[in-house]
N, C-alpha and C positions, 0 to 999 in steps of 0.2 A: 792601704787605708785611703779612703776618699775624703775630700773636703766638701762641706756642704755650703750652699745648696748646689745642686748640679742639674741645670735645666738642659734638656736634650735639644739641640739645635734643630728646629723644624725643617730647615732647608736640607740638612743632611739626611733626615728621615725620608723626606719626600723623594730625594734623588736616589736613594739606595733601594736595592731589591728587598723584598720582604724578608728573605733569609738573612741578608746582611744587616738589615735594621733590627731584626729580632736578636741576632748575635750581639750587636752593639748594645742593645737594651740590657743584656745580661750583665754588662759592666756598670750599669747605673746603680747609685746607692740603694740598698734595700732598706736601710734605716732612715729615719727622719730625725734630725737634730735642729730644732728651731726655737724661736721665741726665747733666746738667751737674754737674761736680765742680770744686772743692769746693762743698759744699752743706750748709746747715743746715735740717733739716726741722722742722715743727711750727708755723711762723709766719714772719713777716717778720723773721727773726733774722740777724745778721751772722756771716760767717766771721771768725775772729780771726787776725790776723797783726800783724807789727811793721814799722815804717818801715825801708826798705832791703831788705826781704825780697822775693824773687822768688816769685811765685805761679804754679804750673802749673795751667792750666785745661784740662779735657777735656770733650768732649761726644760723644754719639752722634748722627750726622747721616746720614740715608739717604732714599732715595725708590724709586719703582718702576723697573723695567727696568735698563738699563745706562747711564743718563744720568750724565754727569760732574757732580760737585758742587763747590762752593767754600764755604768757611766762614771766618768772621772773629770774632775776640774783640773786643768793644767794652767799654770801661771808662772810668770818670771819677770824680772826687770828686763827692759829691752836690750840692755848691754850684756846680758847673760846668755850663754848657749844652753843652759840646763833648765829644763822645766821642773817646777815643783808640782807634784801630783797629789790630789786629794780625792779619795773615793766619794762618790755622791750617793745620797740617800734618796730612795724612791718616795715620792709623795703621791697622793691620789691624782687621778686624771693625767697620768703619764708625765707629771712634773718631777724633776730631780733637783736636789739642792746640796750645796756644800759651801764652806766658808774659807776665806783666806784672810790673813792678817798682814797688813802692809808694814814692813819693818824698816824701810829706808825711803829717803826722798827720791823723787824722779818718776820717770815714765815706766809703766809696766804694761803687760798685755796678758790676756787670759782667753781661754776657749774651753769648749766642752767636747769630750769625745765619748761616743757610745758604741757598743758592739754587742753581738750575740754572746751571752754567757752560757756556753754549752754545758760546762760542768755544773754551774749553779742550777740550770734548768733540770739536769739529770738528778741532782741531789733532791731538789724540790719534789719531783715526780716520784722518785724511788722511795723517799720517805713516806709519801702518801700510800704507796702500794704496800710497803711493809706494815704500816699501821692498819691497813684494811685487810691484810692477810692475803693479798692477791699477787704479790711479787713472784716472778718466775725466774728460772735459772738464766734465761736469755737476757733478762734485765740486768742481772749481776754481771753477766758476760759482757754486755755493752759497756758497763762502767769500768770493768777491768781493761777493756780495750782503750777507753779514753785515757786511762793512766799510762798504759804502755805507749800510746802515741805521744803523750806529753813527754815521757822520758826520752823517746827517740829524737824529738826535735829540740831537746834542751842540751845544755853543755855544762861541764864542770860540776860543781857541788850540787846544783839543782838536778842534773841528770842522774847523778849517783843516788840522791835521796829518793827520787821517783822510781828508779830501778829497784831499790830495796822495797818500796811499797808495792810495786807490780809483782814482785816475787812473793811477798807476804800475802797478798790478796788471793793468790791462787787457791790456798787452802783455808782462808779465813772465813768467818761468818759474814754473810752479805752486809750486815749492818756496819761492818768496818768501812764500807764505802762512804759512810756519812761522817767519818772522823774529821774533826775540825782542823787538826794538823795537816791532814791530807788536803783539805780544802784550801789551806793557805798556800801549799806548794803548787796546787793546780792553778790558783790565781796568778802566782808568779810565772808559771809556764804558759799562761793563756795565749793562744794564737790570735785572739781577738778577731774572729771572723766577721766580715762585713763592717769593719770599724769605719766610723764616719766622724769627722771632726768639724766643728762649727768654724765659721769665720772668726778671726781673732777680734777681740775688743780691746782697745787701748784704755789705760787707766792711769791717771796722774795722781801721785801721792805727794801732797804739799805739806808744809808745816801747818800746825794747828791755827796760826794766825790768819791763814787763808779762810778759815771757817768761823773763828771766834776771835774777836778783837773789839776794843773800844777806842774810837778815834776822836781826837780833839784837833780842830783846825784853827790856826791863828796866822796872822800876818806878822812876821818878825819885826817889820818896821814900825808896827804899832805898839810894841812893848817899850813904851816910854811914858814919862809923865808930862811931856810937853809936845804938843802937836807940831811945834817948829823944829823939834829935834828928832831925826830919824833913828828908830830903834836899831839895835845891833844883835848879832848872835850872842854876845856876852850878856846882853840884857835878857835874852830868852833864857839863858842858863839860870838867872835869878828867878824866873817864873816856874821852872821845872818842879819844885816841891809842891806848889799848889795844884799843878796839873796831875802830878802823881797822886796827891791826896784825894783828888776827885775820882781816882780809880782808872784813869785812862792808861793805855799801854802803847798807843801809837800817836805820835805828834806830827801832824801834817801841815806843811807849808805850801801856799801857792808859789808860783815861780819866784826864785830868788836871784834871778839873773839881771844884768844891766837892762835898763828900760830906755827905749828909743825916745827921741825928742820930736821927730817929725810927726805932726798931727797928734801930739800928746793930749790926752784928755784931762779936763779939769774936773772939779767936784761935780758929782751926780751926772757924769758922762757928758759934761758940756764940751763943746768943740774948741774952746779956747782955754789953754792952761796958763795960770799965772807963773811968775818967776819961780816961786817956791813949791809949785804943785809937783808931787812925785810921779804922777802918771799911773797907768794901769800896769801891774806886773806882768800882764799877759801880752803886752807889747814888747816882746823879747828881742833884745839885741841893740847894741849901741857901739860907739867907738871902743868901749872897754871890753867888748866881746859879746858872744851869743850864749847858746845853751850850755856851753862848756865853761862859762865864767860866772863869777859871783858879783852881785851888785856891790860896788865899792863902799857904799855907806853901811852895808851890813857887816863888813869885815871880809877878810880873805879866806882862802881855803884852810889856813892854819886855825883861824877863829871857828870856822865850821867844824873842823876836826875836834876842837875842844867841846863844842856843843854836842856832837855825836857821842863822845865819850861820857860827858856829864849826863846826857839823857840815859845812856845805857846804865849808868850807876843808879839811876832812879827807876829802873825797870821800864824805860820807855825806848822805843825806836823811832827814828826820824823817817817820815815819808815825804817824798817830794812830788811836785806836780810836773808831769811831762806834757807840755803843751806844744804841739807841732804847729807853730805859727811864728811869724817874725814881724818885728817893726820894720818900717822902710829903711831903718838905719842898721839893720842886721848885717854883719860882715859877709854872710853868704850871698847877699844880693850882688855885691861887688866881686867876690871871689868865684862864685858859681852861678852866674846868671842863667845858665841852662837848667837850673833846678826850679825855675819859676816860669809862669806863663805871662808873657808880655802882650799888651794890646798893640794894635797897628800903629798907634802914634808914639810908641815907645814907653808909655806909662804902664802902671800896674794897677789892677783893680783891687780896692781894699776889700776886706772880708765883710760878708753880710750874712745875716740870718733873719730875713724879713719878718717883721718890720725893723728889727734891730740892725744897726750899722756899726761897724768897727773900723773907723777911719784910720786908727793908729796901727792896724794890723794888715799884713798881706799873707797869703797862703802859698806854700810850696806846691809844685805840680809833680805828683808822684810818677807821672808818666811823661814828664818833660823830656826834651831832647838829650839831656845829659844826666837825667835823674837816676837811671838804673845802670850800674849799681851804686853810683857815687852817693846820691842822696840817701838811699836806703841804708847803706853801710854807715854813713855819717850819723844818722839818727840812732842806729843801733849802738854806735860807739859812744853817743851821749849817755845812754843807759849804763854802759859798761864803765864809763868814767866815774859816774856817781856811785856805782857799786864799789869801785875801788876806794871811794871815800866813805864807805860804811853805810850806804843807803841800800836797803833790800826791798823797799816797798815804794811803789809808784802809783799815784793817782793820775790817770791819763785823761786829758781834757778833750772832750768831743771826739772820741775814737770812731764814732759812727760816720764821721765826715771824711775818714781816711780809708784807703782800700783794704778790704779784708785780706787779700794775699799778703800785704805788708805785715799785718799783725800776726798772721799764722807763721810767717817766716821769722820775723824778728823775735817774737816771744819764744818760739821753739829754739832759736839760736842762742838766746840769752840763757834760757833754762838748761840747755845742754851743758853749759859750763857752771851755771849758778842755779841749781834747782830750787833754792830757797827764796828766789825773787818772786814777789807778789805784784800783780797788776790789778788795779781797780779801774773799771770802766765808768767814766762819768758820761753815761749815755742815756739821757732823757729823750727817748725816741720811740719808734715803733717796736712792739714786742718782738717781731721777727728779727729785727736787727740787734736788739739787746741780747736775744738768745743766741744769735749767730756769733756775736762777739765772745760770748762765754765759751762756745764751742771752739772758737779760734784760739783760746788760751787765756782769756782774762779770768783771774781767780775770783773776782767779785764784781758786782755792778751796782750802781745807783738804781733806784727803783721808783715805782709809782706810789710808794708809801707816802711820799710828801703830800700827795693830793687825795689820799684815801682817809676820809674823816668819819664816815658813818659806820655803824655796825655792819650793815649789809655790804658796804664796799670793802671793809677790812676783812670780813669773813670770806667773801668771794675771792679776794686777791690772795690771801694766805692759803686758801684751799687750792687754788691753781698752782702756787709755787711748791706745795708739799705733796700733791697727789697726781700731777700730770708730768709729762716728759721732762720739763726743766728741773725736776728734783734731782736728777742725776748729773747735771752739769752747770746749773746756774745758782750762784750764791748771792742772795739779796743783801745789800748793805743799806740799812735803814738810817739814813741821815735825816735828822729832824729839821734842818735848815741848811742853807748854803749861802755864800756871799751873793750868789745870783738869784736866790729864791727866798723871799720873805713871805711864807705861806699866808693866804687870806685867813685861815683859821687862827693863826697866831696873832694877826693884826687886831683881832677883835675879842680875843678870849681872856686876856689878862693872865695873871700868874697861874690860875688853875689850868688854863689851856697848855701852858708850858709843861706843867707837871704831868698832864694827861699824855701829851705827845712823847715825853721822855719815857714814861713807863711802857707805853705801847712799843716804842722802838727798841727799848732795852730788853723786853721780854718776849717779843715776837720774832726776833732774829738774833743769831749769834753775832752779827755784825752791826754795831751801833755807832753812829757818828754825830758829833755836835760841832757846829761852827761857833767860835767864840762870840760871846754876847748873848747866846741862848741862855746860859746860866743866869744872866742878869735880866732875862725877860725882855730883851730889846725887840721892838716890833714896829717902830715908827716907819710907815711906808711913804713912798712917793704916792700922793693921792691917786687912786684908781689903778695902781700898778702893784704887781707882786714883787716889788723891789724895795730895798731899804733906802730910806732917806739918808743923805750923807753917807753913801755907800763907802765902805772901807776899801773897795777896789780902786778908789781914786784919791784917797786922802790918808794921812797918818791919823789914827784914831785912838788916842789914849782912853783908858777906861779905869773906873774905880771898881776893882775886882771884889770889893766887899760891900757894894752898894746895897741898901736895904731892899728887901723883897726878893732877893736872889733865891735860887733853888739849888744851890751848891750841895746842901746836905742830901737832898733827894738824889742827885746824880751820884754822889759818893756812895750812898746806900745801895742804889741799883747796881753799880759796878761791883761793889763788894759781894752782893748776892750772886751776880753773874759769875764771878770767879769761884765762889764757894760751891755752886750747884751745877754740875755738868748738864742738867736738864735744860739750862738756859743757854747752852753753848752751840746750839744748832736750831734751825727753824723747822726741821723735818718732823719733829715729834709733837707738833701743835694739834690740840684737839679742842673744838669748840663745844660748849655746853649750853643748856637752856637757861636763859634768864628772861622773864616775861616783861621786858621793857626794851623798846628799840634803842634807848639811850644807854643801856648797860650791856657791855660786852663781857663775856665770861669764858675763860679758856684755861686749859691745863697743859703742863709740859711734863710727861712721865720721865722718870730716870732712864737714860738711854742704855744703861748697862744692866737693865733688868731688875734694878732695885725696887724696893717696896714703896718708895715715896713718889710724890708728884707735886711740882710747883704749880699753884693755881693763882690766877690773876683775875680780878674783877675791876672794871673801870667804868666810871660814869663819864660818857663822852660829851655831856653837856656842861660846859664850863660856867654856866650862868645859873643853873637851877638844880635843886636836889631832886633825886628820883628814888622811889621805893618800889620794890617788886619782889615777887616770889622767884626762886631759882632752884635748880636741881643740883644736889651734891652728887658727884659721880661715883657713888658707892659701887656701881657695877664694874668700874675699872679695877677695883680691888677684890672682886669676887664676893662682895658683900650684898646681902638682901636689902630691899628698899627700907626695911625697918632697922637696919644695922646702924652702928655708930662708928665714928672715926675721929682720930686725934688731929687737931689743927694747931699749927704754930704760926702766929702772925710775925712774919719776917721783918716788917717795918717797925713794929712797936715792941716786939720781943716778948709777948705774952702767949699763953697756951689755953686752949679750951677744947671741948668736944662738940661735934654735931651728932644729934640723934635723929635718924630718919633722913630720907632723900629730900623732902620738901622743906625749904627754909625761906626766910624772908630777910631783906636787908634794905637799909636806907643809906644812900651815899650822897653827900653834899659837896659842893665845889671846894670847901675849905680843906677837905681831905678826899680827893676825887678817886682814889684807888685803894685797893687792898691787895696784898701779896701774901699768900699763905703757903705753908707746906703741909700737905695731907699725908698721913701715914697710919695704917691700921696697927702698926707695931710700935708706934711712938707713945711713950708714956707722958700724957699731958697732965 
């Protein structure tokens, strides 16, 4: 059996004699096995799926003439020696298909094998001859010869059964050659002539939280009623029931480590900190320790352990920030100076992202004189330390500014021992880098959703994510805001804008994230900037979690619906429909398991004005005519009705800027 593809080396052909070249060409693959999907291009990168998911594999398999072919899907976990085999079904235009179901976490691999199906081709042609009355004795003789040959090359039980068939066929009616039982034995004994196997494709099976989760971000130090008192992990435990009741399942903290004092930042990123200013948690490291330590004012590891257990009791898991950066006070600078790049005068350049400057942060040098392997292993061990303390999800700060080889090695090494660990890439950067990080092993990524406000922008972006190459390896996480980003849209939209962005994020992706304060419609900016005034990155910020005008009920309702309906647990099933107004976006999410229902969402993107328009009910998605009718359940309000006909009209005002319905032809409204 050959592996595909097999390109003949031109140099060898040119240097060989015609006889030798022709003889060599005889060994080249006769079949073609190509265009295997799903596939991730650019290297040995995995397709991304979750445990329990069924993966449909297709390939193009063909050869010369009218020979009949057979094809098989082979797949296995990479730590297994045994392939599981699934016969493939022929589709039009030489495509073949089969499915596999992922039963366990971890890395898998699959490939497609094709071969000449000699017995299948004989049965096909002999049946046609019998039906037409043109079969000859020599045709039956040929078939009996195939059976005898199969018996001779087989062993054990199979050889015995085929020998019995070979004897029986000598005096049997020719039609006995078409027996299904004989066909099964011949398939088992198939020599698979000219067999060709595709290159393997890796496949990662992660837990469902890699594809479907609702994140809530908070600064533990701000869980206090007094800005002069630093919050603790025990304070966060008291907040867990409210976070649970909003429907979140992942609680994410920015760095919880000791904060440096050198160049500590004051409120709103000022260069001079007061005596009581806590500094930015991203300036990691002080006398109390670095990435492997807990800020003393939060509580120790024992307190953190109580929080992890309490969160688990509320159906929440804790996610931590993994920020590979150090304050000038980080112990690594003293203990491992070779992990950093020093300037000629002995100083170290602070971090920059022009025009932003981070005077309280210095960066490691991944290729410094002593960095490999020491720094790389130390960073990996930071992850493993927190895994030991119950953390299985990490949001990684600015991964696009660190080397890709590090991520490929580190993530693979961690997952080899802990395949349930999830990494989220906070990578607001070029699409090429964002996609490459996903290929390197990141389970999820921040996205451009934060800046996609119009109907055209949203439609184009979601279409790219669901129909082009990234659909097989890139999972978009739709955070509505972050401590670093106070979107312009939210600064000017008022409460309706927050509700609009919440439903878009919650229903366009299986991954939905909120930074605390969003539910309170916080939006005060630093004038002219996409930043929060009195940013929580530099202060302790108590909040009134029940402040008037909040959208807590909206968020809780959206998360409840997301859990209830699998259609909302992936972005890949999004379909956009016609609404005749550029301010109204209209889309549906069919049941992924082939069910009859569809979740449909309509949003007025204008937070200031009402809009009225005609729109099309997607009756065709249910096989119904344009004059048909369909049952509709309003999932937000809880009432039911029917639409009659494809053309409908609606008016949506800012005081209720969205509708979320479930459509079903079988639903009794």
